VOLUM-399236 format. One record per residue: residue in three letters; x, y, z of N, C-alpha, C in turn. Coordinates in Angstrom, 3 decimals, decimal comma. Example, Ala and Ser with C-alpha at 12.3 -4.5 7.8 and 13.67 -1.06 7.14 Angstrom:
// VOLUM-399236
(site "Ala" (13,190 -5,690 7,800) (12,300 -4,500 7,800) (13,200 -3,300 7,800))
(site "Ser" (12,850 -2,250 7,080) (13,670 -1,060 7,140) (12,900 0,030 7,870))
This chain:
// VOLUM-399236
(site "Met" (49,315 57,899 -86,389) (49,016 56,646 -85,690) (47,548 56,595 -85,238))
(site "Tyr" (46,992 57,748 -84,887) (45,627 57,772 -84,374) (44,634 58,326 -85,390))
(site "Arg" (44,999 58,267 -86,668) (44,071 58,763 -87,677) (42,786 57,950 -87,739))
(site "Phe" (42,865 56,699 -87,287) (41,663 55,863 -87,326) (40,547 56,436 -86,442))
(site "Leu" (40,891 57,324 -85,511) (39,860 57,923 -84,655) (38,889 58,787 -85,445))
(site "Leu" (39,291 59,181 -86,660) (38,422 60,017 -87,490) (37,495 59,190 -88,372))
(site "Thr" (37,569 57,865 -88,253) (36,658 57,026 -89,042) (35,267 57,065 -88,432))
(site "Arg" (34,267 56,689 -89,215) (32,871 56,730 -88,753) (32,666 55,825 -87,546))
(site "Arg" (33,290 54,651 -87,579) (33,106 53,708 -86,458) (33,617 54,297 -85,161))
(site "Trp" (34,817 54,903 -85,192) (35,388 55,432 -83,969) (34,697 56,721 -83,521))
(site "Leu" (34,283 57,545 -84,453) (33,542 58,742 -84,059) (32,234 58,374 -83,363))
(site "Gly" (31,574 57,342 -83,888) (30,351 56,879 -83,245) (30,617 56,320 -81,857))
(site "Leu" (31,722 55,558 -81,715) (32,070 54,983 -80,410) (32,397 56,075 -79,399))
(site "Ile" (33,154 57,087 -79,830) (33,514 58,183 -78,930) (32,268 58,961 -78,511))
(site "Ala" (31,370 59,221 -79,462) (30,141 59,943 -79,142) (29,290 59,170 -78,134))
(site "Ala" (29,182 57,848 -78,318) (28,392 57,032 -77,392) (29,017 57,041 -76,006))
(site "Ala" (30,356 56,932 -75,934) (31,023 56,936 -74,636) (30,829 58,272 -73,928))
(site "Cys" (30,924 59,374 -74,679) (30,724 60,698 -74,075) (29,294 60,863 -73,579))
(site "Ala" (28,324 60,351 -74,328) (26,927 60,454 -73,905) (26,693 59,656 -72,624))
(site "Val" (27,257 58,437 -72,585) (27,109 57,615 -71,374) (27,771 58,302 -70,183))
(site "Ala" (28,974 58,840 -70,385) (29,686 59,511 -69,296) (28,914 60,732 -68,812))
(site "Ala" (28,363 61,517 -69,743) (27,605 62,706 -69,350) (26,375 62,324 -68,525))
(site "Ala" (25,696 61,260 -68,953) (24,523 60,810 -68,203) (24,916 60,352 -66,802))
(site "Cys" (26,029 59,627 -66,691) (26,472 59,142 -65,382) (26,879 60,301 -64,477))
(site "Val" (27,556 61,303 -65,036) (27,927 62,476 -64,237) (26,678 63,190 -63,744))
(site "Ala" (25,673 63,338 -64,625) (24,429 64,006 -64,223) (23,730 63,233 -63,112))
(site "Leu" (23,720 61,903 -63,228) (23,099 61,084 -62,179) (23,874 61,197 -60,869))
(site "Gly" (25,190 61,336 -60,954) (25,980 61,535 -59,746) (25,632 62,841 -59,052))
(site "Phe" (25,473 63,921 -59,836) (25,084 65,200 -59,237) (23,673 65,131 -58,663))
(site "Trp" (22,802 64,342 -59,315) (21,449 64,173 -58,773) (21,502 63,502 -57,395))
(site "Gln" (22,357 62,473 -57,251) (22,500 61,828 -55,953) (23,116 62,776 -54,929))
(site "Leu" (24,024 63,643 -55,381) (24,599 64,631 -54,467) (23,522 65,604 -53,983))
(site "Asp" (22,612 65,978 -54,872) (21,504 66,854 -54,474) (20,581 66,139 -53,498))
(site "Arg" (20,331 64,850 -53,738) (19,500 64,081 -52,799) (20,165 64,011 -51,422))
(site "Tyr" (21,483 63,876 -51,415) (22,215 63,861 -50,144) (22,024 65,190 -49,410))
(site "Gly" (22,104 66,300 -50,149) (21,896 67,599 -49,536) (20,493 67,736 -48,953))
(site "Gln" (19,495 67,223 -49,679) (18,126 67,264 -49,172) (17,997 66,436 -47,891))
(site "Arg" (18,649 65,270 -47,884) (18,579 64,421 -46,686) (19,254 65,108 -45,494))
(site "Gln" (20,374 65,786 -45,732) (21,043 66,489 -44,641) (20,186 67,643 -44,120))
(site "Ala" (19,491 68,332 -45,043) (18,598 69,411 -44,609) (17,459 68,847 -43,754))
(site "Arg" (16,936 67,674 -44,149) (15,874 67,034 -43,364) (16,403 66,654 -41,983))
(site "Asn" (17,622 66,115 -41,922) (18,201 65,745 -40,632) (18,353 66,969 -39,729))
(site "Asp" (18,815 68,079 -40,304) (18,974 69,302 -39,513) (17,623 69,785 -38,988))
(site "Leu" (16,581 69,681 -39,832) (15,242 70,100 -39,409) (14,737 69,230 -38,272))
(site "Ile" (14,928 67,920 -38,395) (14,479 67,000 -37,351) (15,167 67,323 -36,033))
(site "Glu" (16,483 67,468 -36,061) (17,225 67,712 -34,830) (16,831 69,049 -34,193))
(site "Ala" (16,664 70,076 -35,032) (16,315 71,392 -34,490) (14,910 71,386 -33,888))
(site "Asn" (13,941 70,784 -34,573) (12,559 70,834 -34,107) (12,314 69,913 -32,917))
(site "Leu" (12,999 68,774 -32,874) (12,817 67,882 -31,728) (13,451 68,448 -30,463))
(site "Ser" (14,476 69,276 -30,627) (15,150 69,846 -29,460) (14,526 71,168 -29,014))
(site "Ala" (13,633 71,732 -29,836) (13,000 73,004 -29,468) (11,949 72,779 -28,383))
(site "Pro" (11,705 73,769 -27,531) (10,669 73,611 -26,495) (9,289 73,502 -27,133))
(site "Pro" (8,358 72,779 -26,486) (7,013 72,642 -27,060) (6,334 73,999 -27,225))
(site "Ala" (5,614 74,123 -28,336) (4,868 75,346 -28,621) (3,378 75,084 -28,465))
(site "Ala" (2,596 76,130 -28,485) (1,145 75,979 -28,533) (0,755 75,598 -29,958))
(site "Pro" (-0,206 74,693 -30,140) (-0,559 74,274 -31,504) (-1,022 75,435 -32,380))
(site "Gly" (-1,691 76,429 -31,779) (-2,149 77,566 -32,562) (-1,032 78,403 -33,149))
(site "Asp" (0,191 78,271 -32,595) (1,322 79,014 -33,134) (1,809 78,429 -34,454))
(site "Leu" (1,499 77,169 -34,697) (2,033 76,475 -35,871) (0,957 75,930 -36,797))
(site "Leu" (-0,260 75,791 -36,293) (-1,343 75,176 -37,053) (-2,538 76,112 -37,107))
(site "Gly" (-3,385 75,862 -38,083) (-4,646 76,564 -38,185) (-5,690 75,628 -38,782))
(site "Val" (-6,929 76,009 -38,688) (-8,007 75,231 -39,293) (-7,939 75,409 -40,815))
(site "Asp" (-8,045 74,321 -41,549) (-7,987 74,352 -43,014) (-6,672 74,940 -43,532))
(site "Arg" (-5,603 74,817 -42,747) (-4,300 75,282 -43,198) (-3,284 74,178 -42,985))
(site "Ala" (-2,597 73,793 -44,039) (-1,647 72,695 -43,957) (-0,450 73,085 -43,099))
(site "Leu" (0,165 72,093 -42,527) (1,355 72,310 -41,713) (2,510 72,756 -42,610))
(site "Ala" (3,192 73,815 -42,208) (4,346 74,300 -42,980) (5,470 73,267 -42,920))
(site "Pro" (6,192 73,043 -44,024) (7,297 72,071 -44,003) (8,312 72,353 -42,901))
(site "Ser" (8,562 73,627 -42,598) (9,552 73,959 -41,570) (9,088 73,597 -40,168))
(site "Ala" (7,792 73,318 -39,989) (7,258 72,989 -38,668) (7,114 71,491 -38,441))
(site "Gln" (7,451 70,682 -39,439) (7,346 69,236 -39,257) (8,262 68,773 -38,126))
(site "Trp" (7,752 67,867 -37,305) (8,442 67,277 -36,162) (8,554 68,245 -34,981))
(site "Arg" (8,046 69,464 -35,105) (8,061 70,388 -33,969) (7,071 69,876 -32,930))
(site "Arg" (7,452 69,965 -31,671) (6,579 69,487 -30,595) (5,622 70,589 -30,150))
(site "Val" (4,398 70,177 -29,835) (3,405 71,093 -29,290) (2,867 70,507 -27,981))
(site "Glu" (2,353 71,381 -27,149) (1,712 70,979 -25,893) (0,271 71,453 -25,929))
(site "Val" (-0,662 70,531 -25,743) (-2,071 70,865 -25,862) (-2,857 70,093 -24,803))
(site "Ser" (-3,855 70,749 -24,231) (-4,697 70,132 -23,207) (-6,128 70,005 -23,714))
(site "Gly" (-6,795 68,936 -23,316) (-8,172 68,714 -23,713) (-8,637 67,328 -23,311))
(site "Arg" (-9,731 66,903 -23,897) (-10,277 65,578 -23,629) (-10,368 64,791 -24,935))
(site "Tyr" (-9,988 63,541 -24,870) (-10,072 62,676 -26,038) (-11,531 62,353 -26,356))
(site "Asp" (-11,848 62,381 -27,639) (-13,179 61,994 -28,109) (-13,096 60,533 -28,569))
(site "Glu" (-13,223 59,625 -27,599) (-13,032 58,201 -27,901) (-14,086 57,680 -28,868))
(site "Gly" (-15,282 58,278 -28,834) (-16,350 57,814 -29,713) (-16,046 58,043 -31,185))
(site "Arg" (-15,156 58,946 -31,491) (-14,798 59,234 -32,886) (-13,361 58,824 -33,194))
(site "Gln" (-12,863 57,911 -32,419) (-11,524 57,370 -32,620) (-11,477 56,521 -33,893))
(site "Leu" (-10,356 56,573 -34,606) (-10,177 55,821 -35,843) (-8,929 54,959 -35,766))
(site "Leu" (-8,959 53,859 -36,500) (-7,780 53,005 -36,649) (-7,229 53,198 -38,054))
(site "Val" (-5,940 53,449 -38,155) (-5,276 53,653 -39,443) (-4,632 52,329 -39,843))
(site "Arg" (-5,060 51,787 -40,968) (-4,701 50,434 -41,359) (-3,266 50,343 -41,914))
(site "Asn" (-2,726 49,100 -41,804) (-1,475 48,721 -42,483) (-0,312 49,645 -42,132))
(site "Arg" (-0,051 49,786 -40,839) (1,052 50,625 -40,398) (2,134 49,759 -39,742))
(site "Pro" (3,407 49,948 -40,178) (4,476 49,082 -39,680) (5,100 49,609 -38,390))
(site "Leu" (5,606 48,684 -37,598) (6,411 49,017 -36,428) (7,287 47,810 -36,112))
(site "Glu" (8,605 47,999 -36,205) (9,574 46,960 -35,886) (9,288 45,667 -36,641))
(site "Gly" (8,968 45,796 -37,922) (8,778 44,628 -38,767) (7,387 44,023 -38,738))
(site "Ala" (6,503 44,505 -37,869) (5,128 44,001 -37,796) (4,182 45,036 -38,409))
(site "Ile" (3,037 44,551 -38,903) (2,021 45,421 -39,494) (0,810 45,454 -38,572))
(site "Gly" (0,383 46,647 -38,223) (-0,770 46,785 -37,339) (-1,543 48,048 -37,653))
(site "Tyr" (-1,979 48,740 -36,600) (-2,818 49,927 -36,747) (-2,248 51,077 -35,918))
(site "Tyr" (-2,402 52,294 -36,435) (-2,244 53,482 -35,608) (-3,594 53,810 -34,985))
(site "Val" (-3,557 54,338 -33,774) (-4,780 54,746 -33,081) (-4,862 56,270 -33,142))
(site "Leu" (-5,836 56,769 -33,900) (-5,957 58,204 -34,152) (-7,200 58,717 -33,425))
(site "Thr" (-6,971 59,618 -32,471) (-8,071 60,089 -31,621) (-8,105 61,612 -31,594))
(site "Pro" (-9,277 62,228 -31,813) (-9,355 63,694 -31,675) (-9,189 64,106 -30,209))
(site "Leu" (-8,326 65,091 -29,998) (-8,177 65,692 -28,672) (-8,879 67,047 -28,727))
(site "Val" (-10,025 67,134 -28,045) (-10,876 68,324 -28,124) (-10,472 69,296 -27,027))
(site "Thr" (-10,050 70,479 -27,448) (-9,627 71,490 -26,481) (-10,816 72,332 -26,043))
(site "Ala" (-10,622 73,048 -24,931) (-11,721 73,852 -24,386) (-11,920 75,136 -25,178))
(site "Gly" (-10,850 75,732 -25,660) (-11,010 77,027 -26,290) (-10,488 77,130 -27,701))
(site "Gly" (-10,314 76,020 -28,394) (-9,768 76,083 -29,747) (-10,094 74,830 -30,527))
(site "Pro" (-9,519 74,700 -31,712) (-9,791 73,513 -32,529) (-9,261 72,237 -31,858))
(site "Ala" (-9,775 71,115 -32,311) (-9,282 69,820 -31,862) (-8,023 69,464 -32,641))
(site "Leu" (-7,188 68,637 -32,021) (-5,986 68,129 -32,671) (-6,115 66,620 -32,800))
(site "Leu" (-5,977 66,116 -34,030) (-5,939 64,668 -34,217) (-4,611 64,149 -33,685))
(site "Val" (-4,688 63,194 -32,768) (-3,478 62,678 -32,120) (-3,313 61,205 -32,468))
(site "Asn" (-2,175 60,881 -33,050) (-1,791 59,482 -33,266) (-1,206 58,993 -31,945))
(site "Arg" (-2,008 58,226 -31,206) (-1,608 57,824 -29,860) (-0,604 56,680 -29,862))
(site "Gly" (-0,392 56,047 -31,021) (0,574 54,962 -31,070) (0,073 53,798 -31,900))
(site "Trp" (0,760 52,672 -31,774) (0,555 51,492 -32,615) (-0,014 50,344 -31,799))
(site "Val" (-0,960 49,615 -32,402) (-1,477 48,388 -31,775) (-1,388 47,248 -32,775))
(site "Ala" (-1,222 46,047 -32,241) (-1,127 44,857 -33,085) (-2,495 44,496 -33,636))
(site "Pro" (-2,537 43,793 -34,785) (-3,833 43,391 -35,341) (-4,474 42,295 -34,497))
(site "Gly" (-5,763 42,051 -34,774) (-6,457 40,961 -34,100) (-5,988 39,606 -34,607))
(site "Glu" (-6,539 38,560 -34,044) (-6,118 37,207 -34,402) (-6,444 36,886 -35,856))
(site "Thr" (-7,533 37,437 -36,374) (-7,899 37,236 -37,770) (-8,173 38,598 -38,397))
(site "Ala" (-8,368 38,598 -39,715) (-8,636 39,852 -40,414) (-9,952 40,481 -39,968))
(site "Arg" (-10,887 39,664 -39,477) (-12,181 40,176 -39,034) (-12,210 40,514 -37,549))
(site "Thr" (-11,137 40,176 -36,834) (-11,095 40,447 -35,394) (-10,520 41,833 -35,152))
(site "Pro" (-11,246 42,707 -34,458) (-10,709 44,049 -34,203) (-9,511 43,979 -33,261))
(site "Pro" (-8,596 44,916 -33,395) (-7,435 44,916 -32,500) (-7,825 45,322 -31,089))
(site "Asp" (-6,954 45,000 -30,158) (-7,168 45,350 -28,758) (-6,604 46,746 -28,526))
(site "Val" (-7,491 47,731 -28,341) (-7,070 49,118 -28,141) (-7,290 49,486 -26,676))
(site "Pro" (-6,256 49,945 -25,962) (-6,431 50,326 -24,556) (-7,501 51,408 -24,417))
(site "Pro" (-8,342 51,306 -23,388) (-9,409 52,301 -23,209) (-8,839 53,647 -22,780))
(site "Leu" (-9,655 54,679 -22,988) (-9,257 56,041 -22,648) (-9,983 56,528 -21,409))
(site "Ser" (-9,321 57,396 -20,666) (-9,974 58,078 -19,557) (-10,741 59,274 -20,101))
(site "Asp" (-11,823 59,663 -19,436) (-12,589 60,821 -19,881) (-12,119 62,105 -19,210))
(site "Glu" (-11,033 62,037 -18,426) (-10,533 63,233 -17,764) (-9,667 64,053 -18,717))
(site "Glu" (-9,428 65,293 -18,364) (-8,602 66,153 -19,194) (-7,142 65,722 -19,107))
(site "Val" (-6,481 65,755 -20,228) (-5,072 65,372 -20,285) (-4,287 66,473 -20,997))
(site "Thr" (-3,021 66,529 -20,708) (-2,092 67,405 -21,422) (-1,165 66,518 -22,232))
(site "Val" (-1,143 66,755 -23,527) (-0,393 65,896 -24,449) (0,729 66,703 -25,091))
(site "Ile" (1,894 66,099 -25,149) (2,993 66,628 -25,959) (3,098 65,736 -27,193))
(site "Ala" (3,077 66,358 -28,353) (3,037 65,592 -29,606) (3,953 66,219 -30,648))
(site "Arg" (4,485 65,370 -31,525) (5,266 65,833 -32,685) (4,311 66,109 -33,837))
(site "Leu" (4,433 67,257 -34,465) (3,520 67,614 -35,549) (3,901 66,918 -36,847))
(site "Arg" (2,882 66,446 -37,575) (3,072 65,792 -38,862) (2,049 66,354 -39,847))
(site "Pro" (2,381 66,412 -41,126) (1,435 66,935 -42,114) (0,382 65,895 -42,478))
(site "Ser" (-0,732 66,377 -42,984) (-1,782 65,484 -43,480) (-1,230 64,596 -44,591))
(site "Glu" (-1,688 63,355 -44,631) (-1,277 62,433 -45,694) (-2,188 62,604 -46,911))
(site "Pro" (-1,691 62,254 -48,100) (-2,535 62,362 -49,298) (-3,741 61,443 -49,198))
(site "Pro" (-4,817 61,774 -49,915) (-6,007 60,896 -49,897) (-5,660 59,494 -50,379))
(site "Ala" (-6,374 58,529 -49,847) (-6,164 57,132 -50,229) (-7,032 56,774 -51,423))
(site "Gly" (-6,486 55,950 -52,305) (-7,279 55,422 -53,409) (-7,707 53,995 -53,107))
(site "Gly" (-8,399 53,400 -54,035) (-8,809 52,010 -53,860) (-10,085 51,872 -53,056))
(site "Asp" (-10,264 50,673 -52,501) (-11,488 50,354 -51,768) (-11,570 51,143 -50,465))
(site "Glu" (-12,800 51,364 -50,019) (-13,003 52,040 -48,752) (-12,626 51,121 -47,599))
(site "Ala" (-12,151 51,728 -46,516) (-11,804 50,964 -45,322) (-13,073 50,614 -44,548))
(site "Pro" (-13,026 49,577 -43,713) (-14,189 49,240 -42,877) (-14,553 50,392 -41,951))
(site "Ser" (-15,733 50,345 -41,420) (-16,203 51,384 -40,519) (-15,256 51,512 -39,327))
(site "Gly" (-14,956 52,763 -38,970) (-14,063 53,002 -37,849) (-12,595 52,926 -38,210))
(site "Gln" (-12,293 52,728 -39,498) (-10,913 52,622 -39,941) (-10,685 53,536 -41,145))
(site "Val" (-9,442 53,937 -41,338) (-9,042 54,719 -42,506) (-7,722 54,154 -43,018))
(site "Arg" (-7,452 54,409 -44,298) (-6,186 53,964 -44,891) (-5,097 55,023 -44,768))
(site "Arg" (-5,487 56,282 -44,755) (-4,530 57,379 -44,673) (-4,984 58,379 -43,619))
(site "Ile" (-4,020 59,096 -43,055) (-4,363 60,173 -42,118) (-4,576 61,430 -42,953))
(site "Asp" (-5,699 61,430 -43,647) (-6,095 62,547 -44,508) (-6,877 63,525 -43,639))
(site "Val" (-6,193 64,508 -43,079) (-6,796 65,382 -42,075) (-8,031 66,103 -42,594))
(site "Pro" (-8,004 66,726 -43,781) (-9,229 67,407 -44,240) (-10,419 66,464 -44,374))
(site "Ala" (-10,189 65,245 -44,885) (-11,295 64,298 -45,037) (-11,843 63,867 -43,684))
(site "Ile" (-10,958 63,638 -42,724) (-11,411 63,239 -41,390) (-12,118 64,407 -40,709))
(site "Ala" (-11,552 65,604 -40,857) (-12,159 66,781 -40,221) (-13,575 67,025 -40,722))
(site "Ala" (-13,838 66,685 -41,977) (-15,171 66,898 -42,545) (-16,227 66,031 -41,873))
(site "Thr" (-15,807 64,963 -41,186) (-16,759 64,065 -40,522) (-16,968 64,424 -39,050))
(site "Leu" (-16,256 65,442 -38,549) (-16,309 65,767 -37,125) (-17,144 67,023 -36,893))
(site "Pro" (-17,790 67,125 -35,723) (-18,684 68,258 -35,465) (-17,985 69,482 -34,896))
(site "Tyr" (-16,650 69,512 -34,941) (-15,911 70,653 -34,402) (-14,731 70,947 -35,323))
(site "Asp" (-14,156 72,128 -35,163) (-13,003 72,510 -35,972) (-11,795 71,643 -35,619))
(site "Val" (-10,963 71,420 -36,622) (-9,787 70,560 -36,443) (-8,581 71,259 -37,052))
(site "Tyr" (-7,455 71,194 -36,359) (-6,218 71,743 -36,902) (-5,833 71,016 -38,193))
(site "Gly" (-5,100 71,723 -39,062) (-4,784 71,185 -40,384) (-3,649 70,191 -40,441))
(site "Gly" (-3,060 69,822 -39,335) (-2,066 68,751 -39,261) (-2,445 67,831 -38,115))
(site "Tyr" (-1,625 66,837 -37,861) (-1,910 65,958 -36,721) (-0,638 65,787 -35,904))
(site "Gly" (-0,760 65,192 -34,719) (0,394 65,014 -33,837) (0,615 63,555 -33,484))
(site "Glu" (1,874 63,203 -33,294) (2,236 61,887 -32,779) (2,545 62,038 -31,295))
(site "Ala" (1,781 61,329 -30,459) (1,911 61,493 -29,013) (3,310 61,111 -28,545))
(site "Val" (3,877 61,986 -27,721) (5,176 61,728 -27,106) (5,009 61,446 -25,617))
(site "Ala" (4,126 62,233 -24,968) (3,891 62,060 -23,534) (2,499 62,558 -23,203))
(site "Glu" (1,925 62,018 -22,099) (0,624 62,452 -21,609) (0,706 62,673 -20,105))
(site "Asp" (-0,037 63,651 -19,646) (-0,127 63,926 -18,216) (-1,589 64,181 -17,862))
(site "Pro" (-2,197 63,343 -17,018) (-1,594 62,185 -16,351) (-1,348 61,026 -17,317))
(site "Ala" (-0,328 60,254 -17,042) (0,019 59,132 -17,904) (-1,044 58,043 -17,783))
(site "Pro" (-1,473 57,446 -18,895) (-2,487 56,396 -18,830) (-1,896 55,106 -18,249))
(site "Ala" (-2,771 54,317 -17,648) (-2,323 53,031 -17,111) (-1,877 52,099 -18,222))
(site "Glu" (-2,517 52,216 -19,378) (-2,167 51,380 -20,531) (-2,368 52,226 -21,783))
(site "Ala" (-1,461 52,076 -22,728) (-1,532 52,899 -23,936) (-0,980 52,119 -25,122))
(site "Pro" (-1,324 52,520 -26,339) (-0,690 51,913 -27,508) (0,824 52,103 -27,463))
(site "Thr" (1,535 51,298 -28,235) (2,994 51,401 -28,287) (3,386 52,739 -28,906))
(site "Ala" (4,178 53,507 -28,176) (4,576 54,832 -28,660) (5,460 54,706 -29,897))
(site "Leu" (5,303 55,639 -30,819) (6,119 55,641 -32,024) (7,477 56,262 -31,722))
(site "Pro" (8,545 55,715 -32,270) (9,875 56,262 -31,987) (10,103 57,583 -32,699))
(site "Asp" (11,055 58,354 -32,172) (11,468 59,579 -32,869) (12,066 59,208 -34,224))
(site "Pro" (11,923 60,086 -35,203) (12,580 59,819 -36,492) (14,093 59,811 -36,321))
(site "Glu" (14,765 58,903 -37,009) (16,215 58,800 -36,899) (16,879 59,515 -38,075))
(site "Pro" (17,747 60,489 -37,799) (18,489 61,114 -38,899) (19,352 60,081 -39,619))
(site "Ser" (19,362 60,158 -40,926) (20,133 59,210 -41,729) (20,603 59,891 -42,996))
(site "Ser" (21,856 59,621 -43,375) (22,399 60,193 -44,606) (22,020 59,377 -45,831))
(site "Gly" (21,598 58,136 -45,621) (21,209 57,300 -46,746) (22,405 56,901 -47,602))
(site "Pro" (22,149 56,210 -48,720) (23,239 55,715 -49,570) (23,631 56,668 -50,689))
(site "His" (23,200 57,951 -50,607) (23,339 58,836 -51,768) (24,795 59,124 -52,135))
(site "Leu" (25,674 59,290 -51,141) (27,072 59,551 -51,465) (27,703 58,354 -52,164))
(site "Ala" (27,364 57,150 -51,697) (27,900 55,951 -52,340) (27,401 55,839 -53,775))
(site "Tyr" (26,121 56,139 -53,990) (25,577 56,096 -55,350) (26,219 57,162 -56,234))
(site "Met" (26,492 58,345 -55,664) (27,150 59,399 -56,431) (28,508 58,923 -56,940))
(site "Leu" (29,315 58,362 -56,048) (30,633 57,868 -56,447) (30,510 56,744 -57,476))
(site "Gln" (29,507 55,911 -57,298) (29,304 54,802 -58,229) (29,029 55,318 -59,640))
(site "Trp" (28,160 56,323 -59,758) (27,853 56,868 -61,081) (29,071 57,527 -61,706))
(site "Trp" (29,870 58,212 -60,904) (31,049 58,873 -61,449) (32,128 57,858 -61,845))
(site "Val" (32,205 56,758 -61,132) (33,122 55,677 -61,546) (32,675 55,115 -62,892))
(site "Phe" (31,367 54,936 -63,079) (30,856 54,457 -64,370) (31,237 55,428 -65,492))
(site "Ala" (31,168 56,750 -65,208) (31,552 57,739 -66,221) (33,021 57,584 -66,587))
(site "Ala" (33,871 57,396 -65,579) (35,302 57,218 -65,846) (35,562 55,932 -66,624))
(site "Ile" (34,816 54,882 -66,330) (34,983 53,619 -67,052) (34,605 53,782 -68,520))
(site "Ala" (33,512 54,524 -68,769) (33,069 54,723 -70,156) (34,126 55,450 -70,974))
(site "Leu" (34,705 56,514 -70,401) (35,726 57,268 -71,130) (37,052 56,512 -71,174))
(site "Gly" (37,386 55,896 -70,050) (38,643 55,148 -70,010) (38,635 53,957 -70,947))
(site "Gly" (37,465 53,345 -71,120) (37,379 52,206 -72,028) (37,709 52,587 -73,460))
(site "Val" (37,253 53,781 -73,884) (37,563 54,248 -75,240) (39,061 54,480 -75,391))
(site "Val" (39,672 55,069 -74,358) (41,123 55,313 -74,421) (41,887 54,011 -74,522))
(site "Val" (41,501 53,025 -73,719) (42,188 51,729 -73,756) (42,041 51,075 -75,125))
(site "Leu" (40,839 51,095 -75,683) (40,619 50,488 -77,002) (41,410 51,220 -78,083))
(site "Ala" (41,454 52,558 -77,989) (42,193 53,325 -78,983) (43,688 53,025 -78,912))
(site "Arg" (44,240 52,964 -77,715) (45,670 52,656 -77,582) (45,982 51,247 -78,085))
(site "Arg" (45,061 50,324 -77,817) (45,293 48,958 -78,279) (45,300 48,899 -79,797))
(site "Glu" (44,321 49,578 -80,413) (44,284 49,549 -81,874) (45,494 50,259 -82,468))
(site "Ala" (45,942 51,351 -81,851) (47,126 52,044 -82,344) (48,363 51,157 -82,250))
(site "Ala" (48,471 50,417 -81,123) (49,619 49,518 -80,966) (49,587 48,414 -82,014))
(site "Glu" (48,393 47,874 -82,268) (48,288 46,818 -83,280) (48,636 47,351 -84,664))
(site "Ser" (48,219 48,586 -84,971) (48,539 49,188 -86,265) (50,038 49,407 -86,398))
(site "Ala" (50,684 49,838 -85,305) (52,129 50,060 -85,344) (52,887 48,762 -85,551))
(site "Thr" (52,344 47,664 -84,998) (53,003 46,367 -85,159) (52,806 45,808 -86,560))
(site "Glu" (51,606 45,995 -87,087) (51,292 45,462 -88,410) (52,038 46,206 -89,505))
(site "Gly" (52,402 47,476 -89,303) (53,091 48,253 -90,327) (54,431 47,659 -90,712))
(site "Pro" (55,347 47,427 -89,759) (56,631 46,815 -90,105) (56,491 45,434 -90,706))
(site "Val" (55,489 44,663 -90,255) (55,296 43,319 -90,802) (54,937 43,399 -92,275))
(site "Arg" (54,039 44,372 -92,631) (53,657 44,507 -94,033) (54,842 44,950 -94,888))
(site "His" (55,675 45,867 -94,359) (56,839 46,327 -95,108) (57,855 45,203 -95,330))
(site "Lys" (58,043 44,361 -94,296) (58,982 43,250 -94,421) (58,484 42,232 -95,440))
(site "Ala" (57,168 41,968 -95,448) (56,614 41,008 -96,403) (56,760 41,538 -97,812))
(site "Ala" (56,545 42,837 -97,996) (56,678 43,398 -99,343) (58,128 43,325 -99,813))
(site "Ala" (59,104 43,573 -98,952) (60,510 43,510 -99,335) (60,916 42,088 -99,710))
(site "Thr" (60,359 41,112 -99,020) (60,699 39,702 -99,310) (60,207 39,315 -100,698))
(site "Arg" (58,994 39,812 -101,053) (58,485 39,486 -102,376) (59,328 40,141 -103,467))
């Protein structure tokens, strides 16, 4: 009854269905791996945000990139902000709006400076109007910040003076007259607290993402590809079984 499966047409159909199913299964496992990576990131975020603040020198060095395991770890550092070398980081989102990050070197008394992302400010009224950035005190402050790695260099046109497109720590450090740690920090708290400050950036939110749903979706597609061949084969077998008696009856009548 199923000898037709050995024909060229059906062998080709079965091979195509198996190839599609194999690809879908592989894509499902890829999404499962992405889910595992996301869970590992969530565990890292939760562990590092809950750990007590460390000294920046314990986790950072000059001309040394931040280790992946130290991302989001909080540090406590004291010094004075170098407002004259403050930079605005362009095209940064916050709650659906696009504005600027305020990046200011915090110069310590006995070690390298730490670039501190003090928060977000809204853009000016026009593209040529500078944003309103709260002024800084010249007194010493103690800052608690979440550590972040340097961003890749920016391509395209150069940013206007006093602005950058990316927080490229090595490139920024090359323009400063003092040593700079190889990562930067996102300000969480300052002591003494400023009278006015940029909008603080929120903590990263752990999220599992849609990877499990995508995994199941790909595996359902694999089952559909294989199941479709089975359904078509059974249908053709049933039609062949029905046509057989009809042909025999017609021959007997003749």
